[in-house]
N, C-alpha and C positions, 0 to 999 in steps of 0.2 A: 504493500499500499503506500504510494508515493504522494505526499502533500507538500506542495511548494513551500519553501521558507518564507516567513513574514518578517524575519529580522531587520531587514532593511526597508520595510514598508510600514513599520509602526515606531512610535517613540522609543526611546531607550527605556523610559519608565514603564511603558506597557510591556515591552519584551521582557523585562526583569520579571513583572508580575506573571506573564505567560510562562515563564521557566519555573518560577515558584509554584505556581498552580498546578503545572503539569507534573512537578516532582511530588506534589502532595497526592495526586491521583495515583502516581506509581507507588508511593509509599503505602496508601491505603491498600493497594493490591497486594504488596510485599507483605504486609502484616495481616492479611487475610480479613479485612474489614468490608471488602466489597461485596455487593449483592448482584452479581452478573453486571448488568448495566442500569440498575434501578435505584441509584442514590446519586446525589450531586454535591460538589463543592463549588462555590461561587466566590467571586472576587469583584469588588467594586474598583472600577477605574477611575481615579481621581479626575475631577473636571466637573463642568456645570452640565454635562450631557445626561448624567445619571445612567451610565453604561455599565455593564458587567461581563465578565467572562464566565463561560459555562462549558461543560464538555459537550462535544457532538454526540447526540443520543444514537446508542447502538454500538458505540466502540467500547470494548473492555478497558477497564482502568489501567491495565499494563499497556495498552496501545496509544495512550493519550500523548500527545506532543504539544510543545509550545505553540506550533503553528496550526495544529488541528482545533485548538479552542476557538469557540465562537463568541463574538461580541454581541450582546443583546441589550435591548432597552429594558426598562422596569417591567414591562409586560412579556417579556422574553420573545419579542420580535427580533429577528436577525437584523443587524445593521452592518455586518460584515459578510462577504461572500463565502459560502460554503456549500460544498455538495452534500453536506451531512444535515439531517433534521435536528431541531431542538425540541425539548419536552417542556412546552409551557406549564403543563399541570405540574410537572415536578419542581418548577421554579416558584410556586405559590409560597411555600413556606419560606424560601430564601428571600424573595421580595418582600415579604411580611417583615422579616427581620431587618433587611437593609433599609426599609422605609423610616423606621424609627430609631435605629441605632447608628448614628454617625461614626461611632467608635468601631464598628463592625465591618471592617474592610473584607473579611472573609468569614464565610459561613459553610460549616462542615457537617454534613448529616449522614448517618450510617444505619443499617438495619442488621447489625451482627446478632448472632445467636445469643450471647451473654447479655447485650444490650438490650435486646427485645424481652428477654427472660426477666430481667430486673425491672423493666419498664411494665411488665404484666404483674408484678408483685405489688400487693396493697401497700407494703411497708416501703417501697422505693429503694433508694440507696441507704443501706445501714451502716452506721459508724463502727465498722469492725476492721478497718485497716488504715494504715497511713494514707494510701491512695484516696480511700473515701472521704478522709477528712478534708482534703484539698477541694474535692467535688461538693461536699456539703457546705463548705465556705460560700459557695456562689452558686446555688443550685435552685431551679425552678422546675414546675410540672405542668404539662399541658394535657387535658383529657382528650381521649380519642374521640373523633368526630366522623370516623370513616376516612376513606382515601382522601388525601388533603389536596383536592383540586378546586375548591369553592371559595371564591374571593371573600365570601361573608364570614369565613372562619378566621381571617387575618386579625381582625381587631381583638378577638379573644386570645389568640396565640401572642400578640403584641403585649397584651395586658399581662398576661401570665410570665412571660420572659422578663419583663421589666429591665432591669439593668444588670441581669445575671449573666454569666459566662456559660454555665451548663444548662441545658434544657432537656428533661426526660419527658419524651412524647409517649405517653401512656399507650400500651399495646403496640407500639410503632417503632420506637428506636431512639437514638441519642442525637444530640445537636450540640455544637459548640460554636461560639463566636470568637473573634480575635481581631486585634488591630492590624494583624498581618496573617499570612498564610501560615508563618511558622508558629505563631500563637495559638491559632485556632487547632493546628495539628497537635501540638504538645498538650493542649488542653483534652483533646480527644484521646490521646494516649493514656492520659491519667484516668479519664472517665471509663474507658473501656476496660482498662486494668482493674478498676474499683468493681466493676460488674462481673469480670471473670473471676476475680477472688471471690466475690460474694456468692456466686453460684457453686464454686468449688467448695467453699467453707460449708454451705448449706448441707452439703452431701455428706459431712462428717458429724462430729459431736455438738455439743452445746457452744454456742457462740459466745465470745467474751467481747463485749461493747468497749469502745473507747470511752474514757471518761469525758463527760459533755464539757467540762471546763477546758479540756485540750481541743475539741472540736470548735469551740468558740474562739480560742486563741490562734487557730491555724491561719486565718487571713493575715495575721501579722507575720507569722512565720513564713508564708509564702513569699512575701516581699523580700525577706532576708535570703531565702534559698535560691530562688529562681526569678527574682523581680517580677513576682505576681505571676508566676507560671509563664514568664516571658519566653517565647520559643527561640529567641536569638541565642539563648543559652545552650541550645543543643542543635539548632537547625544546620549550622555548617557541617557537623560531623554526619548528620543524615544525607546531606548533599554529597559529601564525600563517599559515602556507603553507595549511593545511587551510581555515582560516576564510576566506581569500580565495577559494579554489577551491569549496568547498560546506560550509557550517556545520551541514548537516543532521544529521551525526554526533551531535550535542549534543542531539538531540530525543528 
């Protein structure tokens, strides 16, 4: 599959965003978080146009490249040429978040087995691991309303998310927001890890909860350890990992 490079046809800023977003898609595939072609990661392109980058619908995440990403408007109409379709219904959740969160340059949504399992539990995320305490420091929940393609759901989702970083979509999956692709990815790594640990722990004996006072103090600890789960802390090493495995995401 040959897709002509856009490197010299877009601004340096957009090209860097394309490379970072393509890297995130490849990493999601690498870590086993993809659901065939049925989830999305979106990025807001800075500027007055309110344009975004999203994946060409139908490509597996390990096929995504910087040049294959499609530029769309807030209604997911294509504003750049591409032979591939986009999925407007799949962009409803993303557009809802981008509309009200200027700090959310990137929105990452997954349907992993562990994530959906925890999203289906009445208790939600339990305070039973260090990873869970990071999530609980900035976690919101949104009730399931069926397949998320109706615009009328957006105000409720926006109200539920508020200013949080982590959103548990009941019976559906996980979502993180970030001021960069790196931030959203690292937050999802922690969110997914917390869910995997929880499901594994529930298969064993009695659970030991973390002291509520520790959970309450985690937000301050996050600032010390990773600049508030800042992805810049780990992103360069992830890029080096991808470059060793397959640098074609940058084409």
